[in-house]
N, C-alpha and C positions, 0 to 999 in steps of 0.2 A: 460432416460436422467435425469428425474426429481429426481430419487432416487440416481443416480450415483454421481451427483455433491455434494449434502450434505454429502454423505458417504465419498467421496474423500477429501472434505474439513475437515471433522471431523478427518479423519486419518492423514492428514497433520498437523493439529493443535495438535493432540496428540503426533505425532513424534517430532515436534518442541518444544513442551512444556517441553520435557525431557532435552533439551539442557541448558547449563549455559547461563544466559543472558549477552552475550557480545554484543558490538555495531554491530558486523557483523551479529550475529544471530537476533538481533532486526531489523536490516535493511532488512534482508531476510524475516523475518516474516511479517514485514510491507509491503513488496512488494507482498508477497503471499496474504495477507488479502486485500490489495488495489486492486490487480488484480481480486480477487474473488468478491469484491464489485462492481467493474466496470462491470464484466460479469453479475452479478445478476441484476444490474440496467438496463443494456442494454437489457437483456432478458425481464425484467419487462415492458419496454416500446415498445418492439417488434422491436428493431433496426435490420437492415440488417447485414450480416456477416462482412462487412468492418467496420461499426461503432462499432460492438462488439469488433473487434480487437483493434480499437483506444481506446475504453473505458477500455479494459483490460490493455493495455500498459500505458495509462494515470493514471489509478488507481494504478498500480504497482509502477510507478515512484513517485507518490504522497505519497503512503504508505511508501516507502523506505526513503524518505526525512523526513517525519513526525517522523518515528521511529528513524532516525539518530539524529534529533533535540532533541528528548526526551532523547537519550543517552548522548548527550553532554550538555544538558540544555542551549543551545545557540540558538538564533533565528535570522533570518535576517529581518531587518526593512528597509523600503524605506526611503531614505534621502530627498526626494522631488526634487531632481535634476536628476532623472533618474538612480541613483545608489542605493546602499544599504550599510548598515553597520551591523556588527554582535555584539550582546550584549546578556547578560543573559536574559532568558525568564521571 
């Protein structure tokens, strides 16, 4: 398991790096990297399988959003009233 995960991650990164950088590709790569980071961190702290699943899903969601924001160069900011507004980063 310890060798399979880095090898699979490397193969995925190599395959995705050949793609043209479109917003969809960037969001997909962000989701993959975020999910992998969530899994690595949950394994590092010795989380049980349910928390590993939560960490992977949360990391994937965060990675996709960050990549999407990088593609559009727009960020969401809190307005102080419970809402948000979108402006350039």
